[in-house]
N, CA and C of each residue as an Amber inpcrd file, in Angstrom:
protein
   303
 -46.3660000 126.0350000 -90.6430000 -45.9750000 124.7830000 -91.2440000
 -45.1310000 124.0100000 -90.2360000 -45.4460000 122.7440000 -90.0320000
 -44.6800000 121.9160000 -89.1220000 -43.5350000 121.2570000 -89.8650000
 -42.5620000 120.7770000 -89.0920000 -41.4130000 120.1160000 -89.6940000
 -41.8260000 118.8760000 -90.4850000 -42.9130000 118.2360000 -90.0940000
 -43.3510000 117.0130000 -90.7600000 -43.6910000 117.2500000 -92.2260000
 -43.9810000 118.4670000 -92.5820000 -44.3250000 118.7930000 -93.9660000
 -43.1130000 119.2280000 -94.7870000 -41.9430000 119.2720000 -94.1640000
 -40.7730000 119.8230000 -94.8480000 -39.8060000 118.7230000 -95.2660000
 -38.9880000 119.0680000 -96.2480000 -37.9450000 118.1730000 -96.7330000
 -36.5910000 118.7240000 -96.3240000 -35.7200000 117.8400000 -95.8670000
 -34.3310000 118.1820000 -95.5850000 -33.5470000 117.8200000 -96.8420000
 -32.8740000 118.7940000 -97.4190000 -32.2120000 118.6080000 -98.7120000
 -30.7220000 118.8740000 -98.5930000 -29.9380000 117.9420000 -99.1140000
 -28.5000000 118.1470000 -99.3110000 -28.3020000 118.1890000-100.8220000
 -27.7800000 119.2820000-101.3060000 -27.5740000 119.4770000-102.7320000
 -26.0690000 119.6150000-102.9560000 -25.4540000 118.5870000-103.5360000
 -24.0150000 118.5680000-103.7880000 -23.8050000 118.8330000-105.2700000
 -22.9110000 119.7980000-105.5830000 -22.7400000 120.1710000-106.9870000
 -21.3540000 120.7470000-107.2300000 -21.0150000 120.8530000-108.4890000
 -19.7980000 121.5460000-108.8920000 -19.9100000 123.0200000-108.4920000
 -18.7980000 123.6060000-108.1020000 -18.8130000 125.0300000-107.7370000
 -19.2180000 125.9100000-108.9160000 -19.1140000 125.3870000-110.1270000
 -19.5060000 126.1740000-111.2980000 -21.0130000 126.4290000-111.3440000
 -21.7910000 125.7090000-110.5390000 -23.2430000 125.8810000-110.5340000
 -23.7260000 126.8500000-109.4580000 -22.8230000 127.4300000-108.6910000
 -23.2210000 128.3040000-107.5890000 -24.1420000 129.4360000-108.0390000
 -23.7680000 130.1490000-109.0570000 -24.5760000 131.2900000-109.4930000
 -25.9440000 130.8430000-110.0000000 -25.9850000 129.7590000-110.7730000
 -27.2710000 129.2490000-111.2680000 -28.1960000 128.8800000-110.1160000
 -27.6660000 128.1820000-109.1230000 -28.4960000 127.7640000-107.9960000
 -28.9390000 128.9470000-107.1510000 -28.0470000 129.8810000-106.9040000
 -28.4320000 131.0200000-106.0790000 -29.4250000 131.9260000-106.8100000
 -29.3610000 131.9940000-108.1210000 -30.4070000 132.6960000-108.8860000
 -31.7400000 131.9800000-108.7320000 -31.7160000 130.6480000-108.7980000
 -32.9330000 129.8640000-108.5860000 -33.5100000 130.1500000-107.2000000
 -32.6570000 130.1800000-106.1840000 -33.1170000 130.4650000-104.8200000
 -33.7290000 131.8660000-104.7390000 -33.0400000 132.8520000-105.2840000
 -33.5560000 134.2340000-105.2330000 -34.8870000 134.3680000-105.9750000
 -34.9470000 133.7920000-107.1620000 -36.1510000 133.8740000-107.9910000
 -37.3640000 133.2620000-107.2850000 -37.1240000 132.2910000-106.4090000
 -38.2110000 131.5710000-105.7520000 -38.2900000 131.8290000-104.2560000
 -37.6690000 132.9280000-103.8150000 -37.7060000 133.3500000-102.4140000
 -37.2840000 132.2290000-101.4640000 -36.2350000 131.5130000-101.8300000
 -35.6170000 130.5350000-100.9360000 -34.4250000 131.2410000-100.3130000
 -34.6260000 131.7680000 -99.1110000 -33.5930000 132.6170000 -98.5120000
 -32.8600000 131.9480000 -97.3550000 -33.3430000 130.8060000 -96.8920000
 -32.7040000 130.1280000 -95.7640000 -31.9870000 128.8800000 -96.2600000
 -30.6660000 128.9210000 -96.2210000 -29.8680000 127.7580000 -96.6000000
 -28.4960000 127.8680000 -95.9640000 -27.8270000 126.7540000 -95.8710000
 -26.4360000 126.7190000 -95.4430000 -25.6150000 126.3030000 -96.6470000
 -24.5090000 127.0060000 -96.8760000 -23.6300000 126.6730000 -97.9880000
 -22.2850000 126.2160000 -97.4390000 -21.8430000 125.0770000 -97.8990000
 -20.4990000 124.5870000 -97.6000000 -19.6940000 124.7830000 -98.8790000
 -18.7790000 125.7520000 -98.8980000 -18.1260000 126.1320000-100.1530000
 -17.1190000 125.1270000-100.7030000 -16.6350000 124.2010000 -99.8870000
 -15.6560000 123.2330000-100.3700000 -16.0390000 121.8390000 -99.9050000
 -16.3810000 120.9930000-100.8640000 -16.7300000 119.6070000-100.5720000
 -15.9860000 118.7410000-101.5790000 -15.2570000 117.7750000-101.0870000
 -14.5210000 116.8650000-101.9590000 -15.3310000 115.5950000-102.1700000
 -15.1880000 114.9790000-103.3530000 -15.9010000 113.7350000-103.5700000
 -15.7570000 113.2140000-104.9770000 -16.4910000 112.1500000-105.2250000
 -16.4520000 111.4950000-106.5190000 -17.8400000 110.9680000-106.8390000
 -18.2240000 111.0690000-108.1020000 -19.5310000 110.5700000-108.5140000
 -19.5580000 110.3260000-110.0080000 -20.5440000 109.5580000-110.4310000
 -20.6520000 109.2060000-111.8440000 -20.9260000 110.4240000-112.7160000
 -21.7070000 111.3910000-112.2180000 -22.0760000 112.5430000-113.0280000
 -21.0070000 113.6030000-113.1430000 -20.2280000 113.8000000-112.0890000
 -19.2610000 114.8810000-112.0910000 -17.8160000 114.4390000-111.9840000
 -17.5960000 113.1460000-111.8710000 -16.2340000 112.6490000-111.7450000
 -15.6710000 112.9180000-110.3620000 -14.3740000 112.7710000-110.2290000
 -13.6940000 112.9820000-108.9520000 -13.1940000 114.4100000-108.8730000
 -13.4670000 115.0610000-107.7560000 -13.0520000 116.4500000-107.5270000
 -12.4410000 116.5450000-106.1410000 -11.1010000 116.6270000-106.1200000
 -10.3810000 116.6850000-104.8530000  -9.4830000 117.9120000-104.7470000
  -9.5820000 118.8350000-105.7150000  -8.7810000 120.0540000-105.7400000
  -7.2860000 119.7540000-105.6830000  -6.8540000 118.7470000-106.4480000
  -5.4440000 118.4000000-106.5520000  -5.0430000 118.4360000-108.0240000
  -3.7490000 118.2930000-108.2860000  -3.3000000 118.2550000-109.6730000
  -3.8600000 117.0360000-110.3970000  -3.9630000 115.9320000-109.7040000
  -4.4730000 114.7020000-110.3050000  -5.9930000 114.7610000-110.4780000
  -6.6970000 115.2750000-109.4650000  -8.1600000 115.3650000-109.4710000
  -8.5780000 116.8160000-109.2520000  -8.4750000 117.6670000-110.2730000
  -8.8100000 119.0860000-110.0960000 -10.3200000 119.3050000-109.9540000
 -10.6560000 120.4650000-109.4550000 -12.0560000 120.8580000-109.3400000
 -12.5640000 120.7500000-107.9200000 -13.6140000 121.4930000-107.6620000
 -14.2280000 121.5110000-106.3390000 -15.7280000 121.3210000-106.4500000
 -16.2810000 120.6860000-105.4480000 -17.7220000 120.6330000-105.2700000
 -18.0930000 121.5480000-104.1190000 -19.3660000 121.8080000-103.9940000
 -19.9010000 122.5560000-102.8590000 -21.2040000 121.8880000-102.4650000
 -21.7400000 122.2800000-101.3080000 -22.9900000 121.6770000-100.8670000
 -23.8840000 122.7420000-100.2530000 -25.1660000 122.6300000-100.5500000
 -26.1990000 123.4400000 -99.9120000 -27.0310000 122.5120000 -99.0380000
 -27.3820000 123.0040000 -97.8660000 -28.3060000 122.2950000 -96.9870000
 -29.5200000 123.1960000 -96.8190000 -30.6940000 122.6290000 -97.0810000
 -31.9300000 123.4060000 -97.0330000 -33.0290000 122.6240000 -96.3250000
 -33.9270000 123.3320000 -95.6830000 -35.1620000 122.7710000 -95.1470000
 -36.2880000 123.4640000 -95.9090000 -37.0240000 122.6980000 -96.7110000
 -37.9690000 123.3020000 -97.6480000 -39.3810000 122.7550000 -97.4960000
 -40.3810000 123.6440000 -97.5950000 -41.7590000 123.1670000 -97.6750000
 -41.9630000 122.4860000 -99.0310000 -43.0200000 121.7030000 -99.1550000
 -43.2090000 120.9070000-100.3810000 -43.1530000 121.7010000-101.6840000
 -43.7480000 122.8840000-101.7280000 -43.7720000 123.6380000-102.9870000
 -42.3830000 124.1540000-103.3770000 -41.5730000 124.5330000-102.3990000
 -40.2020000 124.9900000-102.6990000 -39.3140000 123.8000000-103.0450000
 -39.5220000 122.6870000-102.3460000 -38.7700000 121.4740000-102.6480000
 -39.0140000 121.0440000-104.0980000 -40.2550000 121.0960000-104.5440000
 -40.5910000 120.7040000-105.9120000 -39.8570000 121.5740000-106.9320000
 -39.7210000 122.8550000-106.6460000 -39.0120000 123.7650000-107.5570000
 -37.5530000 123.3550000-107.6810000 -36.8960000 123.1050000-106.5520000
 -35.4740000 122.7180000-106.5640000 -35.3100000 121.3450000-107.2030000
 -36.1490000 120.3890000-106.8250000 -36.0790000 119.0320000-107.3860000
 -36.2560000 119.0700000-108.9040000 -37.2350000 119.8190000-109.3760000
 -37.4910000 119.8900000-110.8170000 -36.3300000 120.5320000-111.5630000
 -35.7040000 121.5510000-110.9680000 -34.5450000 122.1820000-111.6030000
 -33.4020000 121.1790000-111.7220000 -33.1240000 120.4430000-110.6300000
 -32.0410000 119.4510000-110.6470000 -32.3400000 118.3630000-111.6790000
 -33.5650000 117.8690000-111.7060000 -33.9330000 116.8210000-112.6710000
 -33.7410000 117.3100000-114.1050000 -34.1840000 118.5210000-114.4020000
 -34.0310000 119.0720000-115.7550000 -32.5630000 119.2710000-116.0910000
 -31.7930000 119.7830000-115.1350000 -30.3680000 120.0090000-115.3780000
 -29.6490000 118.6870000-115.6520000 -29.9720000 117.6540000-114.8860000
 -29.3010000 116.3600000-115.0530000 -29.6420000 115.7040000-116.3950000
 -30.6950000 116.1380000-117.0550000 -31.0610000 115.5920000-118.3640000
 -30.3480000 116.2740000-119.5190000 -29.5980000 117.3350000-119.2340000
 -28.8560000 118.0130000-120.3080000 -27.7470000 117.0980000-120.8140000
 -27.4430000 117.1720000-122.1110000 -26.3790000 116.3130000-122.6460000
 -24.9900000 116.6770000-122.1110000 -24.7220000 117.9440000-121.9030000
 -23.4520000 118.3920000-121.3400000 -23.7610000 119.1190000-120.0550000
 -23.1510000 118.6620000-118.9880000 -23.4670000 119.2540000-117.6920000
 -22.3560000 119.0070000-116.6990000 -22.4120000 119.7400000-115.6040000
 -21.5440000 119.5160000-114.4590000 -22.2670000 118.5700000-113.4960000
 -21.5390000 118.0700000-112.5180000 -22.1490000 117.1590000-111.5600000
 -23.0720000 117.8750000-110.5860000 -24.2150000 117.2800000-110.3220000
 -25.1440000 117.7810000-109.3050000 -25.9710000 116.5930000-108.8080000
 -26.1390000 116.5110000-107.4980000 -26.9200000 115.4230000-106.9030000
 -27.7380000 115.9860000-105.7560000 -29.0070000 115.6050000-105.7020000
 -29.9090000 116.0430000-104.6490000 -30.2450000 114.8410000-103.7710000
 -30.0790000 115.0230000-102.4700000 -30.4600000 114.0200000-101.4800000
 -31.5670000 114.6250000-100.6450000 -32.6640000 113.9030000-100.4640000
 -33.8120000 114.4270000 -99.7440000 -34.2550000 113.4470000 -98.6560000
 -34.5390000 114.0080000 -97.4830000 -35.0430000 113.2090000 -96.3610000
 -36.1930000 113.9590000 -95.7220000 -37.1210000 113.2330000 -95.1590000
 -38.1910000 113.9000000 -94.4100000 -37.5730000 114.5660000 -93.1800000
 -37.9480000 115.7790000 -92.9250000 -37.4180000 116.5310000 -91.7920000
 -38.1980000 116.1530000 -90.5340000 -37.5070000 115.5740000 -89.5660000
 -38.1560000 115.0990000 -88.3500000 -38.3230000 116.2020000 -87.3140000
 -37.2810000 117.0130000 -87.1670000 -37.3390000 118.0580000 -86.1430000
 -36.4100000 119.2030000 -86.5220000 -36.8190000 120.4130000 -86.1510000
 -35.9960000 121.5930000 -86.3860000 -36.1540000 122.4800000 -85.1620000
 -35.0670000 122.7720000 -84.4900000 -35.1220000 123.5840000 -83.2630000
 -34.5110000 124.9500000 -83.4810000
């Protein structure tokens, strides 16, 4: 598979979703990813998370390079999760992968 067929994914979410996402990865043999355990930010879905007394909570980020079929699995999970009435913040950013060395 060439890089042109892959998606570069940044998945930013509440740290409370770590186990759910890693189960999704294991269940679907997604074994290559980078995890950034502490990411600060603010968004409409999850509010502001700066790990302070005023803005408690933490986000995290996964970076993945996925072939189309694996990307669809992750995208569909995020879309379904975001449709729940009660949820934590999660956002998926996807770009075409130009090169991977």
